C-alpha positions as CSV (number, residue, x, y, z in Angstrom):
1,M,27.9,-15.3,-27.6
2,T,25.6,-13.5,-25.2
3,R,22.2,-14.9,-24.2
4,Q,19.0,-12.9,-24.7
5,R,17.3,-12.5,-21.4
6,A,13.6,-13.2,-21.3
7,T,11.4,-10.2,-20.5
8,Q,9.9,-10.4,-17.0
9,T,6.2,-9.9,-17.0
10,M,3.5,-9.8,-14.3
11,K,-0.2,-10.0,-14.1
12,P,-2.1,-6.7,-14.1
13,A,-3.2,-7.3,-10.5
14,T,0.4,-7.5,-9.4
15,A,1.3,-4.4,-11.3
16,A,-1.7,-2.5,-9.9
17,K,-0.6,-3.4,-6.4
18,K,2.9,-2.2,-7.0
19,L,1.5,1.0,-8.4
20,G,-0.8,1.4,-5.4
21,V,-4.0,1.6,-7.4
22,L,-7.2,-0.5,-7.6
23,L,-7.1,-2.9,-10.5
24,E,-10.8,-2.5,-11.3
25,A,-10.4,1.3,-11.7
26,T,-7.6,0.9,-14.3
27,P,-8.2,1.2,-18.0
28,A,-9.3,-2.0,-19.9
29,E,-6.0,-2.2,-21.9
30,F,-4.1,-2.3,-18.6
31,R,-6.4,-5.0,-17.0
32,D,-6.5,-7.2,-20.1
33,G,-2.8,-7.5,-20.8
34,V,0.4,-8.3,-19.0
35,V,2.9,-5.7,-17.8
36,S,6.6,-6.0,-18.3
37,R,9.1,-4.9,-15.7
38,D,10.2,-2.1,-18.2
39,E,6.5,-1.0,-18.6
40,L,6.1,-0.9,-14.8
41,D,9.2,1.1,-14.4
42,A,8.0,3.5,-17.1
43,L,4.6,3.9,-15.4
44,Q,6.3,4.7,-12.1
45,A,8.8,7.1,-13.6
46,D,6.4,9.0,-15.8
47,P,2.8,8.1,-14.8
48,P,0.1,8.7,-17.5
49,E,-2.9,10.9,-16.6
50,W,-5.1,7.9,-15.7
51,L,-2.6,6.7,-13.1
52,R,-2.0,10.2,-11.7
53,E,-5.8,10.6,-11.4
54,L,-6.3,7.3,-9.7
55,R,-3.5,8.0,-7.2
56,R,-5.0,11.4,-6.5
57,D,-8.7,10.8,-6.4
58,G,-9.2,7.0,-6.1
59,P,-11.0,4.7,-5.6
60,H,-8.1,3.4,-3.5
61,P,-7.3,-0.2,-2.5
62,R,-7.5,-1.2,1.2
63,Q,-3.8,-0.7,2.0
64,V,-3.9,2.9,0.7
65,V,-7.2,3.6,2.5
66,A,-5.7,2.2,5.7
67,D,-2.5,4.2,5.4
68,R,-4.3,7.5,4.6
69,L,-6.6,7.0,7.6
70,G,-3.8,5.9,9.9
71,V,-5.3,2.5,10.7
72,S,-4.5,-1.1,9.9
73,I,-6.3,-3.2,7.3
74,S,-7.7,-5.2,10.2
75,G,-9.0,-2.0,11.6
76,L,-10.9,-1.3,8.4
77,A,-12.4,-4.8,8.5
78,R,-13.4,-4.3,12.2
79,A,-15.1,-1.1,11.1
80,E,-16.8,-3.0,8.2
81,I,-15.1,-0.8,5.6
82,T,-14.9,-3.4,2.8
83,E,-15.3,-1.2,-0.3
84,P,-12.6,0.9,-1.9
85,L,-12.9,4.6,-0.9
86,T,-12.2,7.7,-2.8
87,T,-9.9,10.5,-1.6
88,A,-13.1,12.6,-0.9
89,Q,-14.6,9.8,1.3
90,I,-11.3,9.4,3.2
91,A,-11.2,13.2,3.8
92,A,-14.8,13.1,5.0
93,L,-14.0,10.3,7.5
94,K,-11.0,12.2,8.8
95,E,-13.2,15.3,9.3
96,E,-16.0,13.3,10.9
97,Q,-13.6,11.4,13.3
98,P,-16.1,8.6,14.1
99,E,-15.4,6.6,17.2
100,W,-14.1,3.5,15.3
101,L,-11.5,5.7,13.6
102,R,-10.2,7.2,16.8
103,R,-10.1,3.7,18.4
104,E,-8.3,2.1,15.5
105,R,-5.8,4.9,15.3
106,S,-5.1,4.5,18.9
107,T,-4.7,0.7,18.5
108,R,-2.3,1.2,15.6
109,A,-0.2,3.8,17.4
110,E,0.1,1.4,20.4
111,A,1.1,-1.4,18.2
112,Q,3.8,0.8,16.5
113,R,5.1,1.8,20.0
114,A,5.3,-1.8,21.1
115,E,7.1,-2.8,17.9
116,A,9.6,0.1,18.3
117,R,10.2,-1.1,22.0
118,L,10.8,-4.6,20.8
119,Q,13.3,-3.5,18.1
120,A,15.1,-1.3,20.6
121,E,15.4,-4.3,23.0
122,R,16.6,-6.6,20.3
123,R,19.3,-4.0,19.3
124,Q,20.3,-3.6,22.9
125,A,20.5,-7.3,23.6
126,G,22.4,-8.0,20.4
127,G,24.7,-5.1,20.7
128,G,27.3,-6.6,23.0
129,V,27.5,-10.0,21.4
130,R,29.9,-10.6,18.5
131,S,29.9,-13.7,16.3
132,R,33.1,-15.5,15.5
133,T,33.6,-16.3,11.9
């Protein structure tokens, strides 16, 4: 006899994060329920219009805003950007190129270069050592 597996569910906030959208901007029926793993997979495979619109126009959560601007979440905080931004607002900031954005992009690029250097050094240091098992 096979056992019936329980359906995995998640809170709407978790599902919104996995979908890359701001929970507060989702429809009430999404926010007020629970989302099964199958429902999440279906939303990712064939997004409804509300999800396509949110991904396209926003408002976007901090991680998406940071990625689209090419800065870290900490960089947004240092610039006192605490509210979700729309795609139009992000585009305006990119066009304007304020000093804080140039500085934070530079900081992120340097951090990424440093991380790449460290990873290369780790690979090089570990390349000649073999473990015995």
